[in-house]
N, C-alpha and C positions, 0 to 999 in steps of 0.2 A: 110330355114325350121322357122317358124314364134317362136318367144317366147315360148307360150303356146301350140305348139307341142312338142318345144323341151324340155320343163319342162316338159312333159307326157311322151316322147323316155323314153325307157331301158336306165339308167346311165351305167350297167352294160357292156348291147352292143355295146353303144358309145365309152365307152373306151375302151372294144377289139377291135372295129374297128381301131378306131386312134391308139391303141399300134400295130397293127399288119401294117397299113401303115408308120409309124413312127419308128418304132425300130431299122431297121439297119443306119439309119442317127442318130440316138441318141446317139447307138453303137459308131460309126464313130467320134462322136464327144466328147464325153465321151474318147476316146480313144488317140484322141491327146489333149484332157486339162491333161489327167493322164499320157500318156506313158508308159500304161502296159493293155495289153488285159481284165489282171484280175481284178484289179483296176478301170476299164474299167465297166463292166459287173457289179459288186460290185455296182458301183455308179448306174449306170443305175437302176439296182434290186430296188437299196435303194429308189432313186428319184422315179419308177412308184410304186412303194409297197404303198409310201406314197399319191401320185398321185392319187390311185384305192381309197385310205381315201376319199378322200376332192374332185373329181370327180365332183361332179352336182356344186361345187363353177367353180373349173378350166375350166371347159366346157362354161362358161358363161364370160370367158376372151376375149380380144380380139384376143389372141396367145397364144393359148394352148403353141406351141412350144417353144416360150421363154422362159413362166412361168415353163415348166419343166426340159428345159436345166439350167435355174437358181438350178432349185430344183439336177440337177446332179453336177454344180459346188460345193455346198452350201454341198451337200454329202460328193465330193472328200477330202473338205477343213476340214469339219467335221471329216475324216480318219485319214487326214493325222496328224493333230492335236493332235491326238489320238494315231494312231501307225507310226508315221515320227521315234522316235528316236529307236524303234525295229526295223523296214522293212527298207530296201534299195530296190526298184524299177530298174529293170532292162531291160533295153527299149528290145522291142522284132520288128524286122524289117521284114515285111512282103513287099514280090515284087506283083509289079503291073503286069496285064495281059503281057504286052508288055515292053521288058525293053533288050536296044542295048548292052547295058555290065554288065553281075551281080555283076563282081566284083566293077565297077564305081560307080552303083547307090546304092547297098549295103552300098560303103564306105558313098557315099555322104547323104542317107539318115540316117546314125550312124552318121555321124557329124551336120547336121541340130537337129537329138531327143538331142546327146551331148548339144547342144547348148542349144537348148529351156531348157533341163531341168535342166538349171542355173538359168532359171529365176524363182521369185518369182508365185505362182498360181494365183494370179487374172490377171499378166500379162501374161503368157502363156496362160489364159482363152481367155484375152481379143485379142491376137494375131491370136490363131484359129478362135474365132468368126471373123473378120476383114477378114483376107486370105486363111482359110480353108470353113469358111459356109458364104462366102462373105456378112459379115450383115453390114451394116452402122452402124454408130458412136450412132445415138438415137438407134436402135437396141438391139446393144448389151450392153449399159448405163441399158435398160429395164432387160434382163438377168441377168448382174452383180447389178442390184437393186443398181445403182452408179448415181451419177449428167451425164451428156455427156462430159463435161470436162473431167471429172475423167474417162471415158473410153479414151476420147483422150488422156491423160495423159501416162496411162496404159502402151498403145501403143508405145507412143511418147518416153518413158524410155525404154521399151522393146527392140525395134529397135535401142536404142543408146546402149545398152549394148550389144546385139550384135556383133554390127559394133565394138564396143570397145574389144569385146573377138576376132575376128576376125581381128582385126588390129594388137593385141599382136603374134595370133597365125602364122601370116605371117612375123613379126620380128623376131621370135624367130626359125621360119624356114629357116632364111637366114645366 
């Protein structure tokens, strides 16, 4: 679509279409960042409300997904700063369609979530973007609004922290 055609297109219809095609992926991303379905829904709703207000500017960016993902991360960080001392989230484990052994799958998923919840929010967001959303380091840096080296550092430090925690757990189980 040419720039002049895009400018004349109905921004509300454009936004509605974009949300319809991306909402499930955004909620999945938010769930992995927040660790809670309720917090994910809240972060996505907050981000989409702000995105709707500024859609004429956002739709001209090269990557609307990255822009809105960043808004989701910011919304969760804002919530966390505001309410973290009053609320503590409980991870909800969702089973996938195919499960070999439900007990093993739930146990493994719960263990991964408990480990991920120990990470700082930005490190957890970077890990989710890298290993769940399969984004490159430059894309992660764009979403988190930081230099690429910082994004790499977040992931490196998060993986090191997870590795240390797992090693400590193995030692304590022996």
